[in-house]
C-alpha positions, 0 to 999 in steps of 0.5 A: 500500500502507498500513502499519498502526502503533501498534496498541492496546498498553500504553504502557511506563512507563520510557523505557529498557530495563535493560541487565542484562535483556538480558545475564542468562543463563537459569536452568537448568531443574531442576524439572518443566519439564525434562520438557516439550518443548524446542520449546515454549520460547525457545532462549535459555531452554534449558539449556546454550544458547550464542548464535550470536554475542555478544549485543548490548545493545538500546541498542547495537544501535539505535545501530548500526542508525541509523548503518548506516541513514544509509548505506543506500539506503532502500526504504520501504513505502508507508504511506498513512494512517500518520502519523509525524513521524520518518523510518522505519527498517526493519531485518530480523529473522532467525532470530527467536523470539517468546515470552512474557515472563519477567515474565508468567504464572508458568506460561507464561514463555518459552513460544513463541507466535504473534504473533496472540495478542499482544492476544488475548484480552488484551494480553500481554507478549511478547519476541523474540530474533534477528538485526537486520540492515541491509545487512551489519550483523548483530547478535544481540539477546535479550529485546526486548519487543514493543510492537506489530506492523503489517501491510503489504499492505492495499489492494494488489490486485496482490499477495496477500502481506503483510509483517509488522513488529514494534517493541520498546518501547525502539525505539518511543521513539527520538527520531530514527527511527520504527524497525520490524523486518521479520520474515524467516525464523524459527528451525526451532523457531518456524516452526510458530508463525510459518507459521500467523500469516502465513496469518492475517495474509494472511487479515486483508488479504483480509477487510478489503479485501473488506469495504472494497469491498462496497457493502452490510453484510458479515455472516458469511454472506457468507463462505460463498461470496461472499468466495471468489468475490471472492478468485478474481476478484482473485487467482485466477491468482496463484501465491502466492494459490494456495499460500495457498488450498491451505493451507486445503484449497482450501475455499470456505467461510471462515466457520469461519476468519473466526470463529476469528480474528475478534478479530485481524481486528477489531484489524487493522480498528481500526488502519486509516484506514477503521476507522469504516466497517469496524467498522460491518459486522454481521460483528463482532457476529455473531461476538461480537467484543469482546463485541458482540452481534447478538441483543438479550437479552430482559429476564429478568423471571420467576424461577420455572419457569412452567407452565400450570395443567394441567401444574402439577397434574401436576408440583406434587408432584414433588421439584422442584415448589416451583420451578414456578408456574402461570400462567393463559392469556389468554382470547384464547389459550385460544380459540386453544388450543381451536380448535387442539385441535379441528383436531387431534382432541383431545377435550374434557377434563373437569376432572381436579380433580373427584371421579371416580365409580367405574363400576358392574360389571354382573353377567351373571347367566344372560346369555351373554358376547358379543364386544365385552364388557369383562369383569372378573375377579380376578387369582389369588395368583400374578398378584398376587405378580408384579404389584405390589399388584395388588389390583384387578380386571383388565379385558379385551375379548372378541374371540372366544368358544368354547362349551364343555360345560355352557354354559361359554364360553372367552373369547379376550380382549385385556387393558385396562390401567389407568394404574397397570398401565403404566410410569406406575405411579409417576406422578400421572395425572389420569383415574382412569377411563381405560383403555388398550387393549392388544396383549396377548392370552391366545391362547397362555396359560391359559384364561379361562372365563366362570365366572371373570368377575365382570361387565362394564363399559360403555366410552366408546370415543374420546369427544369429551368425557371424562366422569368417571363412565365408563371410557373408552378413547382409546389403545392401550398397546403392551406390548412398547414401553410406547408409547401410540398412538391406538386404532383399531377394528382393534386389537380383533383380535389378530394371532393371529386376523387374516386373513393376506392383507391384514395384516402385510405388506411389499410389495416391487417389482422394482427395490427396494433392500433389505437382505439379512441375511448373515454376513460375516467371522463377523459378522451384517450387512445387505448392500444388494442390488437385487431383480431377480425375485420368486417368491411361490410358492417364497418366494424372490427373485433379487437383484442383488449390490452390492459395497462399494468400500472393503471389497471393491474396494480393488485395483480402486479403485487401478487406477481411480485412486480414491485417498484416502478411500473412503466406506464407503457407496459401492457398486459395481454388479455383474452377479452375481445370487443367489437367496435366501429372502425371509425374509432381506430385512430392510428398505428402504434408499436407493441413488442414482447420483452422477456421476463429477465429483461423486465425484472432487471429493468433492462427494457430494450431501447426505445421501448424504455421511453415511457411510451414516447414514439407510440412504443409499448411492450408486453411481458405478461398476460392474465390467466384465469383459473376457477374465477381467480386471475393471475399475471404470468410471464409470456415467452412470446406473443400469439401468432396473430400479433404483428409485433413491433420492430426491435428498431434494429430493422432501421439499421437496414435503412441507409442512414442519412449522414448528418451535419449539426450546426450550433450543436451544443451538447448534442441533444437534438442530434442524439434524439434524431439518431435515436429515431434510427435513420440518421448518423451525425458525422460532423458537429459545429459549435463555438463552446468548448464544454458543449463540444466536449459533451457532444463528443463524450455522448456520441455513440462512437466518438471516433466517427464524429468530427467535432469542429470547435469553432465558428460556423462562419469559419466552417462555412468559409472553408466549405465554400472555398473548398478548403481541404480540411479534415473536419469540413464535409464536402458537398455530397457528403451531407444528407441532413442538416440539423440546427438550433440557431442562437435563441437569444437573438429572438428570446423575449428575455433579451433586453435590447434586440437591437444590441450588437450581440443580439443582431449578430445572434439573430443574423445567424438564422441565415446560416442554416439557409447558407449551409442548405444552399451549398450542401443541398441535403435531402433534409434539414431541421431547424429549432428555435424559440416561438418568438422567432415568428413574431414581428419586431417593434419598428419592423412590422413589415418583416418576419424572420420565420416567413423569410426563412421559409421563403428562402427555402421554398425559393430554393425548391425545398418542401417546407413545413413548420409547426409548434412542438411542446415538450409536454406533448412528447413525454417531457415534464417541462413547459418548453415550447419551440418552433420546428421548421423541416425541409425536404428535397423535391419529391421526397417524403416530407418530415411530418409533425409527430403525433402527440403521445401525452396530453396537455396540462389544462391549467398551464397551457393556452392557445398559441400560433405561429402568426397570421395569414394575409386573410387574418387567419392564424396558422401553425396553431398549437394542437390538442387532441386525445392521446394515449398518456397523460402529461408527465408531472414535475414530481414524477420526473424526480420521484426516484431521486433521494432527498438532498435537503437544501443541496448544501452537501453538493454530492450524491453518490447514487446520482452524481449530477443530483447537485445544484449548479450553484449552492445558495447563500445563507440568506437564500437558504433561509428564505427558501426554508420560509416558502410554504410547500402547501399550497403549491406554487408559492414564492417570496411574494406570497410568503412575504404577504403572509408574514412568514419572512423574518425582517432580517432576511427580507429583500429590499422592497425596491427589487421586483420579486414577482416569481422569485423563490417560487416553488414548482408545482409538483403536479404541474410542469417544470418551467422552461430550463434556461441557461442559468438558474437564479432563484431571485429571478422575478420573471423567469419562472419557478425553480425551487423544489416543490418539497425540499428547500433547494433549487432544482439540481442539474439532474432535475434539469437534465431529466426535464430536458430528456438527457439520459442519466448515464450521459456525461455533461462536461464542465463545472456545475454552472457550465453543465446547467448552461449546456442543459438549458441550451439544449433541445428537449431530447423527447421532442428530438426523438419524436422528430427522429421517428418522423425522419425514420418514417420519411426515409423508410417511405422513400425506400418503399415507395416503389413497392407501395406505389399504385398504378397511375390510372388508379391514383388519378381521377380524370377531372372531365369524368362525371362527378361521383356521388359517395353512394355510388362508390364500389367497395374494394375491400379484401378478406383480411383488411379494412379500408377506413375513410376519415374526415380531416380533423377540425383545425379549430375545435371547441370544447363544446363540439368535443363533448358532443363528438359521438359518431353513429355506429355502423352496426344495425340497431345500435346508436351512438350512445351505446356502450361498447360492451353491448355490441354483439356478433351472431356466431351464425353470421358469415365468416366476416363476423365470426366470434373469436374463440377463447384465446390461449391465455384462457385455455392455458389456465385450465392446464396451469398445473402442467407447469410453466411450459404451457405459457409458450405462445407462438410469435406473430409475423414480423411487421414494422409498424410504420404508419402510412404517412401522407405529405399533406396529412390534415392537422388534428383538432385545435381549440380556438377558445383558448387565449392566443398569445398573438394579440394584434387586435384582429377579430375572429371573422367567419372562416369561410370569408377568410378563404378564397371564394367567389360570388354566390349566384342566386340564379343557379343551384348547386347540383345534388351530385356535387354537394359536399358530403364527406371529406376523406383522409389520405394516408396512403404513401403514394397518394398526396393528401389534402385538407380542405380549406374549411375546418371540419369537425373530427369524428371520434366514433363510438365512445366506450367507458372502460372499467378496469375492474371488469377486465375479464368480461368477454362479449361472446360469453355475454352473447351466449348467455342472452341467447 
């Protein structure tokens, strides 16, 4: 064994210790410090404290110890490598406390502190009290100054334990002995500080011994698993080691712990004999210990925000345009860019700077209007009143013509939109002659007659080269979503006139796992079920019900010894069946079987361990019934008729998109997208050192990730000039770009948006556009604060979001934008962000992921991304039934141990469960006075209630609004920001709901979706900043799943595409009434037609949202359990026989082998995605964040419409009766402009207590 001594410590300036400092009694606390917890301070400092025995001066104590030592038997530690010219004297230090010196920082004097903070981050002056013992000699000392500490046990492969020594400044100068005090048992108050230190000291022994034995360099990744394997081989059977490891929750991944205590580990390594070798390992630089860095910083040469010439022209007139400078592409790069554009089908752009010529309108004269014509007509006065400054012609595509009397023609049209008629109306758009096709028809509005038409225009459809002399169409504008998608020929027919058989369908198979709409506990939810049988004629399906273990089977779970945390997405297989209307089937979900061993070990396969995020569920148990008694039993596999969800390894068969990350921060957005299974990031760019090192530390394979630690502008310059740089990707090597441009440029928290730094931050919104322009990826994702979509005071004619969209659309990209709230995707945080996604022409767009978690009604209001030229909101926040309730703040941290007021700053089982900055004495005292109940109270409420003593009150001049406010346990954690300040009056609550402390780094990590095992590099303040600057991981994962769906649909498009004659309806054909449609159902599939969801759905309409049943003699109010199927009917209505679980119960005595169920066929549960899928229901009755004084006008008036002619009636054959929802991969879906109410189908209240009721038995009894 070796003894480490003489650590890096300040050398005392005096040879002795003043005797009065050891005898001076503490001053009684009479100020605000009286209100802090007494356990935070040394006992000798507390009022009315009396020493257990008379205090011995240190000089006298050392003299007595030396005298006693000469008479004792010396049991000295082995101290290989420790050089001393004097004999060692060891005295035991018992009932001790270590605290900050009374000569230290005024606000921290006498505070208890753990010994591993002695020299971290800087050398501190610490003191200790306690009994010094040698043999039977027992002396009480007080106020001895700690000079250094030492650990015994390094290199010992027989015992995992360590022994800790300290020495005082006075004792270190003794001429006769090398005196050390061995730490024994601390006081009860100091135990909470000492126990974590002893665990950390033992960790240091193991880490340094491990590093010393390794033949190759040790990096942080070695502590993911290899370090644990080494520990087990060395001490696996030792009881002390097992206790030590159990304190760490038996985790195998030590990266977070090693990173958290890397500074202490480094100091220990520095003082070992082999320090030169130990300090050469890359671990220290990867953790940025002592300012080291593993990633070289790139020279920052560019000061302005660089942009390609094309992007510069788009943004130069914005309020931050002065910060942008254009840079030309090198010839070689320009050639690569052109080649890339040809590969992806981009057209050749004309020069937007050239003057556009206005196309000529061709009068009809006596000619008839024909299908396919682009007609022009003038809006009337009402339309011009609704559409702002609409003093130009309206254009429309004629999809059908009806001849009326006197040669007048009635025209059925789809409107074409100019850029200024979309949400781009505040943006600078380079192509004045570009038109956007739309899904907005006039079938149900006023009639457009040939007499209203001024003439027609010639159109270039999908041109390969853009001509500035003609109108041209490249994209379709989806009016309901304000999205742009690649124009297709089938867009020329609206939904009203499409044949129903091949269009707008979702085809489900027997065995598919889907969501069924129902009402539970008064709330509308989605319930996962398995389709057992389908009847297309009656429009019904027989489903196999599944229970939720945590919600429905609590008592059975206890009987099965399933204790502890039960995942909310764990299901239980039953033999209960129910016949329901197919209209209640909402969408697909994935359900996978998980083995017993994995469940009991809490090793649920990724990503099914995300609590239901991504619509992912798992099953491990089923209910077996024997003689009326039910029990849970583990399943070996799922039944044959069960299309099991993918294990996500199937995504590896896809060709992953190579990603480039800009402003990547800690990489939470990148990791979330990667977890979707279709992206692999190879390059990350960020200017922050700690963020770059975090990005590298959390990468799946750091060796494959190129981290550019530098400015995005320097990177862009190198890319545009074609420089041969190892970290700079070439054009053609990037398939997806993800960016979270600097949010402070648009944050509502900034004080001056016109400051130089704010303008520079805002100007970087153009950076992604420039990267997209040069690299031309297949996809890109942008994240930013929602206020990016707001207009700025003094610049009301500009809108940043509109300009970004305009830039991408003008390049030829498909573009969509939507609000994504963290709570809607399984996060417990009140974080709202806007996401903008683009896709190259013809590719499947990245659709907004469906919500999996409901909203907290008390904490959310209506919100949108802005207003359209007709005064209508777009990009509204959505609400609709979900399978899960929202995740509360309390549930995020429910498994974390209490850390009191956070002053210990160490938590062994969760190393990052520490506050980023320990509160001051007064702040801790104030927090202790804030009531826990009622929830959500803060300083203001406590002051009004008279709960704050005058000594700790803050000046009345300071605004205290939300200062010291507690988070509501059953609510959401407010948005995690880059810094935590409990005195912040505006930034939201940050004090724990029960404990007297602010939230910890781990609380914030979990709110942002960071896995516990991923290390975040930097000191606690830097770690919190990285967390707050990140994209919510749960949101990123949901978006990653959508990317995977898009990539998979692209790969499968050839196999899924239908013949063109079935896809396209000839607009000249007679209009078809819904009742005349032929049925094309198959024996084992059902075609379900769905109406587009209501874009603005009120609560009242939801309350009455009951759809008529397709089953004869059943009305919409019937309970689902009352639906029976006659077994004598056709095969399509055959009642399922009792399942394997029921039969198994009869032979349960034969042993567990009878539980072997046959697994079903493999089917990747990817929901058919449509590029133009209608938005789900929204609520207009919520207060909007946009308050510009606009009134809510009738929506029909806000749409493009034509005058109503009283002389002509709309034929019955074309009356709008139903709108169909398209979810086929090859059929582009449109939402009609009007907002229809989404039908919820037959509601069924499910009582979990009646889990064993089966409809076929009820039916037999009634017969």
